[in-house]
N, C-alpha and C positions, 0 to 999 in steps of 0.2 A: 919724197921719202922723209925729209925732216919734219914735214907737217904730220905725217903718220906717226913718227916717233913722238912728237910733241903731244898728239892726241892720246897715244898709248900711255905716255907719262902722266897726262892729266887724269886719265881713267884710273890708273893705279893709285894716284894720290887722292882720288875722290873728288876732283874738281868738276867732272862732267856729270855727276849724279844730281838729279833734279832736287831743288831746295825742299819741296814737300816731303820727298823721300828721306832727305837728310834730317828734317825735323822729326819725322816718324822714328827714324833710327835713334836719334838723340833722346827722344822721349822714352823709347823702349829701354835704352841704356840707363836712364834715370830711374825708371820703374824697377829694373833689375837690381840696381844698386840699393834702392830702398828695401827691396825684398831680402837681399843678402844681409843688410844691416840688421833686419829683424831676426833673421836666422842666426846671426852671430850672437845676438843677445840670448836667444833661445839655447844655443850651444853652450854658452857660458853658464846659464842657469842650470843646465843638465850635466855640467862638468864633462862634456864630450869634446876633448881636446883634439882628437883626430879630425872630427867634423869641423871644428873651429879652424884648424890649420888649412883644410881644403877651402873653407869659406873665405879665409883671409887672402888666399892665393887668387880665388875667383874675384873677390872685391878689388884686388890690386889690378887685375886684368881689365875689369870694367872701368875702373877709374882712369886707367891709361887710355882706353878707347875713348872715354868721354873727353879727356884732355886733347886727344888727337882730333876729334871732331870739332871741338871748340877752336883749336889752333888753325885748322884748315878753313873753317866756315864761320868764324866768329861774327863777322860783319853780316854775312848772309842770314844767320840765325836771328840776329837782332833786328835787321832791317826788312827782311822778307815778311810780307803780309799776304797771305793767300787771298785769292778772289773770294773764297767762301768767308774768310774772316772780314774782308772789306765790306761785303754785302751784309754780313751779320751786324757789323758796326754801324753801317748806314741805316739799316732797318731799326736797330735799337735806338739810335738817335732820333729817327723819324717818329718812332712810337712814343718816346718820352716827350718830344715836342708836341705831338698830336694829343697826347694825354693831358698835358697842361692846358693847351688851347681848347681841347674838347670839354674840359671841366668848365672853363670860362664860358664857352658857347652854351653849354648845358645850363649853367646858372642864368645866363641871359634869357634863354628860352623859357626856363621855369618862371623867371620874373615877369616876362612878357605874358605868359599864359595866366599867371596870377592876376596881373592887371586886367587882362581881357576878361577873366572870370568875374572880377569885381565890377567891371563896366557892364557886362552882360547881366549880372545880378541886379545892378542898379536899374538898367533899362527894363528888365522884366518886372521889377517891383513898381516902377513908375507906370509901366504899361498896364499892369494889373490894377493899380490904383485908379488910373484913368478909366479903364474898362468898368470897374466897379461903380465909379461915379456916373459914367454914361448909362449903365444899366439902371442904376437907381433913379437917375433923372428921367430916363425913358419910362420906367415903371410909374413914376409920379405923373408924368404927362399922360400916359395911357390911362391911369386911374382917373385923372381929371377929365380926360376926353370921354371916358365911359360914363362917368358921373354926369357930365354935361349932356351926353347923348340920351341917357336915361331920363334926365330932367326935361329935356326938350321933347322927347317922345311922350313923356307923361303929360306935359302941358298940351301937346298937340292932340293927344287922345282925349284930354279933358275938354278942350275946345270943340272937338268933333262930337263928343257926347253931349255938350251943351247945345250945339247946333242941331243935333238930331232931336233933342228934347224940345227945342223951340218949334221945330217943324211938326212935331206930332201933336 
């Protein structure tokens, strides 16, 4: 029986209301307080003192409610961090950490690719130079071989012609 009375007492005092719901109520009260402040300024500018009187009473009730929520749940409001907020905080930290590391990795990759590009360019240049020299040397040897073949063929035909002339 005492336990039930204590639970009812806690419920009446707002102690058994979940913290996320309390935070929502608190934020809603803050928003309403801000809205009423803006309306008070508007009522003053319009010289609407009846509306101003009603707004002041409403503001007083909202501020009283805010004080009650803070008095009952001050520690809970300050210390409670929802799972959503914790996950958001962790993801934000991870993203910031990865961003800075990612930029470093990206710079290293770019530098490595640039070095590889220069090495490849150098190898291709050397390869083309070597190929060009090899083709040039090959052409020279081919030309000499052709010239030598033509000369020897010419000499052989000349000897053959001389031999045929002598027999005739």
